Backbone bond lengths (Angstrom), bond angles and torsions (degrees), N, CA, C in turn:
res aa  C-N    CA-C-N  psi(-1)  N-CA   C-N-CA  omega(-1)  CA-C   N-CA-C  phi
1 M - - - 1.466 - - 1.578 99.89 -
2 K 1.343 114.16 135.06 1.463 122.33 176.66 1.578 107.30 -76.80
3 R 1.377 113.98 136.71 1.533 115.58 170.42 1.574 109.74 -96.43
4 P 1.306 111.97 137.25 1.365 116.45 -179.30 1.616 109.19 -66.50
5 I 1.373 113.16 149.25 1.442 123.83 -178.56 1.515 102.16 -89.18
6 S 1.311 117.53 126.17 1.449 119.75 175.67 1.536 109.58 -81.71
7 L 1.309 116.18 162.06 1.534 120.49 176.82 1.399 113.10 -60.69
8 L 1.350 116.74 -35.25 1.395 128.11 -176.26 1.602 110.03 -62.62
9 T 1.507 110.24 -51.21 1.453 115.75 176.65 1.527 112.12 -62.54
10 F 1.408 115.28 -43.04 1.501 116.29 177.62 1.496 110.51 -58.46
11 A 1.318 121.56 -46.16 1.469 125.38 -173.54 1.445 108.37 -65.47
12 G 1.383 119.49 -37.70 1.456 121.43 175.92 1.525 115.62 -62.14
13 A 1.343 113.56 -41.37 1.409 122.80 -178.89 1.609 107.15 -67.74
14 A 1.311 118.00 -35.97 1.421 120.26 -172.55 1.471 110.90 -72.07
15 V 1.389 118.62 -32.18 1.457 121.79 178.93 1.487 114.36 -95.19
16 A 1.324 119.15 -0.76 1.421 121.14 -177.44 1.529 110.29 -64.95
17 G 1.317 117.51 -35.53 1.424 121.02 -177.14 1.623 114.92 -83.71
18 V 1.356 113.06 -8.07 1.483 121.59 179.50 1.560 109.18 -86.27
19 P 1.308 115.87 128.73 1.456 118.34 174.04 1.484 112.26 -60.37
20 A 1.404 115.91 144.81 1.427 120.66 -178.00 1.505 107.46 -66.85
21 M 1.382 113.65 145.00 1.471 119.47 173.56 1.492 109.76 -78.21
22 A 1.379 115.44 147.02 1.423 123.61 176.73 1.460 110.62 -52.49
23 A 1.424 118.71 141.11 1.410 120.94 -174.43 1.483 111.07 -100.68
24 D 1.322 116.60 -29.62 1.536 120.43 -168.50 1.485 109.08 -143.71
25 L 1.284 113.99 145.48 1.511 123.61 173.00 1.505 102.26 -115.73
26 N 1.386 116.30 112.14 1.496 120.19 179.32 1.491 106.33 -97.39
27 V 1.298 116.61 128.67 1.509 124.01 174.74 1.426 109.38 -117.95
28 N 1.283 119.41 123.40 1.502 123.81 169.17 1.585 107.41 -120.44
29 F 1.335 111.24 136.39 1.433 114.77 174.06 1.626 108.41 -155.24
30 D 1.290 114.31 166.36 1.481 120.05 -178.90 1.475 109.21 -115.66
31 V 1.379 112.84 133.84 1.496 122.69 169.68 1.531 104.21 -103.45
32 P 1.330 116.32 104.71 1.500 115.90 -179.60 1.539 111.10 -73.26
33 K 1.312 109.08 152.51 1.469 117.78 175.19 1.597 106.59 -89.11
34 L 1.288 109.67 110.87 1.421 112.67 -177.72 1.515 113.62 -86.60
35 K 1.312 123.07 145.93 1.443 129.46 -178.04 1.523 109.33 -92.15
36 V 1.432 112.62 79.18 1.443 123.52 -179.76 1.490 109.43 -121.75
37 A 1.290 117.94 163.11 1.543 119.38 178.34 1.420 111.64 -64.97
38 E 1.378 118.66 -42.57 1.438 120.98 -176.14 1.564 108.34 -126.68
39 Y 1.346 115.84 97.26 1.499 120.52 -178.47 1.621 111.71 -90.44
40 H 1.328 112.40 129.32 1.437 116.67 175.60 1.532 103.60 -117.60
41 A 1.271 118.92 139.28 1.531 116.83 173.21 1.579 107.90 -67.53
42 P 1.308 119.66 141.38 1.511 122.26 -174.99 1.480 112.84 -71.94
43 Y 1.241 114.72 149.42 1.508 123.33 163.57 1.536 101.91 -75.07
44 V 1.371 117.47 137.41 1.506 126.08 177.37 1.352 117.02 -126.32
45 A 1.356 121.24 133.64 1.318 121.69 176.70 1.550 106.14 -122.22
46 I 1.278 117.16 133.29 1.598 124.00 175.93 1.517 106.25 -116.75
47 W 1.284 119.33 126.08 1.390 122.94 177.15 1.547 110.13 -148.78
48 I 1.316 115.21 171.54 1.391 124.42 177.01 1.520 113.03 -112.05
49 E 1.372 118.80 138.96 1.422 119.23 179.30 1.529 108.27 -122.40
50 N 1.301 113.09 154.58 1.417 121.22 172.82 1.583 107.52 -80.76
51 P 1.266 125.10 128.67 1.439 123.58 -169.45 1.552 112.09 -74.08
52 A 1.292 114.73 -27.48 1.542 116.69 179.32 1.407 116.99 -67.43
53 D 1.336 116.66 -38.83 1.525 118.43 -179.00 1.535 116.51 -126.04
54 S 1.383 121.28 -3.55 1.368 133.61 177.74 1.574 108.23 67.28
55 T 1.351 120.15 26.94 1.360 121.98 173.68 1.565 108.99 -79.84
56 S 1.281 117.35 156.03 1.437 123.44 -177.57 1.540 110.30 -75.00
57 A 1.371 116.22 131.05 1.536 121.76 176.97 1.518 103.27 -103.85
58 G 1.271 123.50 -0.74 1.403 126.65 179.10 1.531 120.23 148.94
59 T 1.306 114.24 149.36 1.528 114.10 176.86 1.488 107.19 -102.83
60 L 1.328 118.92 131.46 1.400 126.29 -174.45 1.464 111.43 -91.79
61 S 1.393 118.94 -43.35 1.452 125.27 -173.44 1.527 108.97 -162.82
62 V 1.361 115.28 144.71 1.474 123.08 176.39 1.538 105.20 -140.10
63 W 1.344 115.23 126.78 1.359 120.18 -175.15 1.585 108.41 -116.35
64 F 1.346 121.33 124.08 1.381 118.91 -175.23 1.577 104.93 -155.76
65 K 1.376 114.54 168.53 1.463 115.55 -179.23 1.637 107.37 -77.91
66 P 1.328 118.43 140.09 1.460 118.73 -179.41 1.560 109.38 -55.61
67 N 1.241 118.73 149.08 1.522 126.61 -179.97 1.459 111.73 52.87
68 H 1.281 121.30 28.55 1.503 125.83 171.96 1.536 111.92 -123.04
69 E 1.384 115.14 34.99 1.452 115.47 -174.68 1.484 116.36 -62.29
70 K 1.406 112.46 -24.77 1.539 114.43 -179.48 1.492 112.54 -59.82
71 W 1.277 118.71 -19.20 1.474 121.79 -176.08 1.504 111.25 -86.62
72 L 1.336 120.47 -10.86 1.485 126.93 -179.88 1.539 106.29 -57.58
73 K 1.359 122.46 -25.66 1.407 120.96 -174.76 1.467 111.45 -71.95
74 D 1.367 121.71 -13.34 1.457 127.97 176.60 1.545 107.27 -66.38
75 M 1.313 120.09 -23.54 1.505 121.52 172.13 1.454 102.51 -87.04
76 R 1.337 116.51 85.11 1.570 120.60 -166.52 1.522 111.20 -73.59
77 L 1.308 116.58 -35.95 1.545 116.30 -174.48 1.478 103.41 -70.11
78 W 1.342 123.87 -53.28 1.494 122.51 179.06 1.361 112.09 -59.46
79 W 1.313 122.68 -47.63 1.454 126.92 -178.99 1.499 111.05 -47.25
80 R 1.346 117.26 -53.20 1.467 121.48 -172.23 1.525 110.56 -68.98
81 K 1.221 118.11 -35.29 1.410 129.37 -175.69 1.555 112.57 -75.04
82 A 1.399 115.82 -50.20 1.410 118.86 -173.70 1.495 118.15 -141.99
83 G 1.371 113.95 -28.95 1.486 121.66 -174.55 1.607 116.84 -61.07
84 R 1.320 116.52 -40.69 1.352 119.52 -174.16 1.597 111.17 -67.32
85 E 1.250 116.13 -18.01 1.504 125.61 -173.75 1.521 108.47 -94.27
86 M 1.378 118.88 -8.77 1.461 120.68 -176.66 1.472 109.38 -92.28
87 T 1.398 113.36 161.44 1.425 124.83 173.06 1.464 109.51 -110.35
88 F 1.350 119.41 128.14 1.370 122.80 -177.86 1.540 118.70 -112.77
89 P 1.345 116.92 143.20 1.466 130.32 2.11 1.525 110.25 -68.90
90 A 1.320 119.70 157.33 1.445 122.34 177.34 1.456 102.67 -118.24
91 D 1.452 111.53 118.43 1.547 123.86 175.09 1.358 113.26 -44.66
92 G 1.267 120.72 123.69 1.531 129.68 172.57 1.604 111.92 72.86
93 I 1.307 114.87 6.94 1.502 115.36 174.42 1.542 109.31 -119.56
94 T 1.265 118.82 -43.40 1.489 116.11 -172.26 1.458 112.64 -95.55
95 G 1.368 118.81 154.19 1.368 123.77 175.98 1.571 109.53 -161.42
96 A 1.289 116.73 -176.78 1.433 121.74 -173.36 1.594 108.49 -84.21
97 T 1.320 110.50 154.78 1.456 115.03 178.85 1.533 111.67 -61.04
98 R 1.305 115.70 161.28 1.428 115.95 -172.76 1.582 111.04 -125.15
99 A 1.253 119.78 151.59 1.464 124.20 -178.04 1.497 111.55 -60.44
100 P 1.272 119.90 152.11 1.500 121.70 175.85 1.535 112.33 -55.68
101 G 1.308 111.78 154.19 1.542 116.22 -179.75 1.504 110.23 128.44
102 P 1.406 117.69 -174.98 1.295 118.42 178.71 1.524 118.73 -66.56
103 Q 1.265 120.71 133.67 1.488 124.34 179.38 1.538 104.92 -114.98
104 K 1.398 111.59 137.99 1.518 121.82 175.96 1.505 104.13 -131.32
105 V 1.258 114.85 123.95 1.461 121.26 176.15 1.556 106.61 -136.80
106 T 1.423 111.95 142.01 1.510 121.41 -178.74 1.552 103.77 -121.61
107 F 1.197 115.09 133.66 1.474 125.31 173.97 1.539 111.30 -114.27
108 S 1.222 119.67 127.43 1.517 125.83 -177.61 1.488 112.26 -88.75
109 A 1.245 116.50 143.50 1.563 119.48 171.54 1.426 113.45 -73.79
110 A 1.368 118.85 -11.59 1.391 120.55 -178.11 1.484 113.37 -79.81
111 K 1.296 118.39 -14.31 1.565 119.73 -176.16 1.539 109.62 -144.92
112 G 1.184 113.17 164.86 1.480 121.68 175.25 1.575 115.54 71.98
113 P 1.228 118.71 -155.69 1.510 116.54 -178.72 1.577 114.08 -70.46
114 L 1.231 117.44 -19.70 1.495 117.47 176.82 1.516 114.12 -74.25
115 K 1.349 115.99 -15.36 1.492 121.94 177.50 1.428 107.10 -57.42
116 D 1.365 120.37 -42.71 1.565 123.03 -168.01 1.534 108.55 -112.41
117 L 1.283 116.67 11.29 1.454 118.35 177.33 1.467 111.31 -76.53
118 K 1.369 115.24 122.27 1.465 119.35 178.74 1.565 114.22 -74.60
119 P 1.291 119.88 148.87 1.414 121.46 174.60 1.512 111.37 -54.27
120 G 1.376 113.68 139.08 1.541 121.95 176.87 1.467 114.03 154.19
121 N 1.245 115.74 -168.90 1.424 122.11 -178.52 1.538 111.45 -91.47
122 Y 1.342 117.29 137.45 1.460 125.50 -178.15 1.463 111.21 -141.73
123 V 1.296 121.62 174.34 1.419 125.98 166.10 1.503 111.56 -123.15
124 L 1.403 113.06 129.26 1.533 114.67 173.87 1.572 106.07 -89.84
125 V 1.271 117.73 134.00 1.409 122.70 173.57 1.483 112.92 -114.58
126 V 1.317 115.98 134.36 1.482 123.62 173.31 1.490 105.82 -116.39
127 E 1.339 119.46 118.02 1.481 121.17 178.43 1.537 109.64 -118.99
128 A 1.234 117.01 137.03 1.494 122.64 179.49 1.526 112.14 -130.04
129 A 1.271 114.41 140.05 1.498 120.66 179.08 1.510 106.77 -142.09
130 R 1.279 118.15 138.96 1.454 122.31 -176.83 1.539 107.42 -119.77
131 E 1.371 117.87 146.31 1.337 124.26 171.10 1.533 106.82 -62.99
132 A 1.325 119.00 138.02 1.418 121.93 177.94 1.550 111.05 52.95
133 G 1.424 114.48 32.04 1.364 117.92 178.35 1.440 115.22 -147.40
134 G 1.333 119.00 -149.50 1.468 124.70 -175.55 1.440 115.84 -96.90
135 H 1.322 116.08 -175.52 1.429 125.65 177.79 1.506 111.59 -144.30
136 E 1.341 112.21 136.99 1.564 117.04 177.72 1.412 112.37 -154.57
137 A 1.346 114.31 150.99 1.474 118.61 177.97 1.613 106.88 -132.64
138 V 1.229 117.11 139.26 1.519 121.02 177.09 1.436 106.83 -124.73
139 R 1.371 111.14 135.42 1.550 117.78 -176.20 1.498 104.60 -116.45
140 V 1.397 115.07 136.90 1.461 124.65 -178.23 1.604 105.06 -129.34
141 P 1.256 122.25 113.67 1.374 126.90 170.82 1.538 115.42 -69.40
142 F 1.350 112.78 135.89 1.563 115.96 179.70 1.393 109.36 -148.20
143 T 1.370 118.18 166.16 1.401 129.30 175.13 1.551 112.47 -110.18
144 W 1.288 114.12 114.90 1.568 117.64 -179.44 1.513 102.46 -89.96
145 G 1.249 113.69 140.11 1.522 125.74 171.62 1.431 113.11 109.78
146 K 1.323 119.61 -14.10 1.443 119.97 174.42 1.499 109.99 -139.00
147 P 1.303 120.85 133.21 1.480 120.62 173.56 1.581 112.90 -64.38
148 G 1.272 113.20 143.73 1.444 117.70 179.92 1.480 110.85 -155.45
149 K 1.297 116.86 -172.43 1.403 120.14 176.62 1.453 112.37 -66.10
150 P 1.363 115.99 147.44 1.543 123.61 -179.89 1.507 103.96 -64.89
151 A 1.348 115.47 139.81 1.410 124.92 170.90 1.466 110.28 -103.47
152 T 1.384 120.50 145.90 1.516 122.75 -179.02 1.442 105.82 -141.03
153 A 1.428 110.65 152.28 1.476 124.06 172.41 1.484 105.34 -147.30
154 K 1.362 117.91 156.65 1.397 120.81 -169.62 1.491 110.21 -123.63
155 G 1.401 116.52 134.52 1.402 123.41 175.49 1.559 107.62 -79.79
156 A 1.391 113.23 176.26 1.488 116.72 -172.35 1.623 105.11 -111.04
157 V 1.325 123.96 -38.11 1.386 123.75 -173.43 1.562 112.42 -140.35
158 E 1.332 113.18 -56.78 1.534 114.34 -175.96 1.459 111.18 -77.86
159 L 1.324 122.11 -23.35 1.465 125.80 -178.49 1.528 105.89 -127.04
160 G 1.235 112.75 150.59 1.496 120.76 166.60 1.465 112.12 -97.22
161 A 1.314 121.51 -144.80 1.391 126.52 -176.93 1.570 108.22 -70.73
162 V 1.338 117.95 139.22 1.367 120.13 178.65 1.570 106.44 -123.49
163 T 1.308 117.41 128.97 1.461 118.79 -170.11 1.532 103.51 -130.28
164 V 1.355 114.81 136.07 1.429 127.98 -178.17 1.540 112.30 -119.83
165 A 1.298 115.93 124.77 1.553 115.94 176.19 1.552 109.27 -136.33
166 V 1.402 113.42 132.11 1.392 119.23 179.93 1.597 101.76 -95.25
167 K 1.392 115.19 128.84 1.350 120.04 178.16 1.508 112.37 -123.54
């Protein structure tokens, strides 16, 4: 007697030949402690751009001082592409500024902008702006959808090395 194939069995067999989607995007970067008279931790925006036209494919994280949303415009690139359309605070995206030093953040494909990101080539952008200080953006190309070697780019003043790894 033949056993009926359940939809669950059929669905499992259908995806068995498809490579697994990337689960995490690991981003490591350095916020250097600058020797200036009045140091403020930088506001930071981390987002993904489409390489063909530099449009935003999604904001991953924004760090700023609570109740200081008016200064988010100082991260000019991110603000023009995505920031001005957001409502703050944004659940799961916004958080407080962080002290200088190494920063490690992991973004999951199960939630946020990565959930709907199609496999392909993208650029991760980390932008930093400080009150009474400078501004800098670092771009790192990466391929979403398949793990590969980490990619790195280096900032000049406000940001150190930025490394992106798809896991």
